[in-house]
N, C-alpha and C positions, 0 to 999 in steps of 0.2 A: 424602430426596434432597438437600435444601438443606444438611443437616449433612455429607453425604458430599462435596459440592462444597467446603464450607468446609474440611474436613479435607484434601482434595486440594490446595487452594490453599495452606494453611499448610505442607504438606509440600513443595510446590514452592518456596515462598519460602525455606525453610531448606535446600533441596537443593543439593548440590555440582554438580548438573546443571542448575541454574536457567538459566544463560546459554545452554546448548545447547538447553534446552527452549523458551526464547524464540525462538531462531533457527528451530527446527523449527516452532513455532506460526506464526511469521511466514511461513515457506515455505508452510505449509498454507493460511494466510489468503490469500496472493497467488495460489495455484494452484487450490485446490478448495473451500475453505471460505469462502463469501461473508459471513462475520461479521467486523466490524471488530476488529482486534487491540487497539484501544484499550480494549476491555472488560477485557482481561487486563493490559495494560501499565500503566494508571493505578494500580490498586491495588498491583500488583507494585512499581512505582517508589516509591510512597508507603511501602511496607513495607521496601524495600531502597534507601534514599536513598544509602547508601554505594556503590552500583553503578549509580546513576542514568544516567550517560552511557554506561556500558558496555552497559546494557540497551537503550538507544536504538540504539547502534551494532550490537548483535547483531540487533535487530529489523530494522534497515535491511539488514544482510547477508543475513538469511533471505529478505527480500523480493527482493533482487537475485538470489539463487540461484533463487528461484521464478520470477523474471522471465526468467532464462536458460532455465529449463525450459519455460515457456510459449511463449517465442519459438521454441525448438527444435521444439516440437509444431506450431506454426503453420508454420514453415519446412519441416519434413520430412514432417509427417503431415497437412497440411491437406487434401490431395486425398482422403485416406482417411477422415478424421473431420469434415471441414468442414461437411457438411450437418447432421450430428448436432449439432455445436457451435452452428451458427447457429440451429437450431430450439430448442436448450436455453437458450442465453444471450441470444438476441435474436430478430429476425425477418429475412427476406431484405432487406427495405427498410432496416432499421437497419444491417444488415451492409454494404450498399452505401454508406450514409452514412458509416460508420466507414472503409471502404476509401478513399472519396473524400477524407475529411479526413486520413487518413494520408498520401495522396500530396500533398495541398496543404500541410498544416500540420505533418506529421511530429513533430519534436521537441516543438513547443509543444502539440500534441494529446496526446501521451503525458504530458507534464509536467502538463497540466491534469487528465487522467484520474487521475493518481497523487495529486493533491492532493484532488480531490473525493471525498466519501464514497460512492463507487459501486464496484461490483465491477470490479476491474482486469483480469480474465481476458480480456475481449474485446479490450482494447488489446494484450495479449501475443500473442494469436492473430493479430490484424490486423497487428502489426509483423512477425511471422514470415512470415505468408502473403503479405504484400506485399513481402517481402525488404527492409524498411526497414533502414537502417544499424544494425547491432548496437551499435556504439559510441555513436551518438547516442541510441539507445533506452535503453541502460544508464545513460547520463549523465542523461537525463530522469527515468528511474525512480529513480535514486539521489538526485537533488536533491529530487524530489517527496516521496518517502517519508522522507527525512531531515528535511524541513520538518515533516512530521506527527509523527514519533517524537521528534525532538529538541525540537519545540515542546511536546510533552507533558512531556518531561523538564524543560524550562525552567519550565513552569507549576508542576510539583511543587517545583522548586528555589525558586521565588519565593513560592508560595502554600501550600506544605506540604499539610496535610490539607484545605485549602480548595480545592485544585486542581480537584477534580471539579466543584464548584459554579462555579468560575471558567470552566472549559472549557465547561460546559453553557450558561452565560450568554453567552459571547462566541464560541462555535464558529461559528455562522452568519456573524457579522460577520467573523471571521478568514478563513473560507473565501472569502467574497466579496472581501475585500481582496486576498488572495493570488491569487485567480483574475483579478482586475482587473490586478494586476501582471504576471501571465503574459500577458494579452491585450495590455497595453502593450508588453511585451518582444517579443512576436510581431510586433506592428505596427511597432515600431522596427527589427526585423531584416529587414523586407521591403524 
């Protein structure tokens, strides 16, 4: 099994479809696969440093496309699938908390959920179901995911093959620092 995964990854790295594969993987990660894309991005960026910034851009694009898809599901289909989604992704109490925070904090709530290493699907559904501004939602999504993906690219650019160790060592501190900046931004905007 491990040998097959290694072979698949090597073929992806060399493939002319690598960038579209990254975009598709990012779309899947943001919509239905709650596994962080970083697990694929970091080794891919290390192997293809010549496409470092383009890989980050395509990952961001895939996430934004997925965000539009998730928003549309929440906006148009929540009445049909809402109960199932709430039971699958959270609980009625958590859902109510998310809805309340969407109406109070909107942009800043989406921004913080996009930065934190938690599944983003509930934010997408909540933004659509509460009919939160699509433009503000996409802006928050783009900023938050750009911070994550371009942050990985920067780590690879600066640390090379040591990027994974660097990210593991400082990931929690970086997330806390960025989350604090988001909270300060939200507080100042009030």
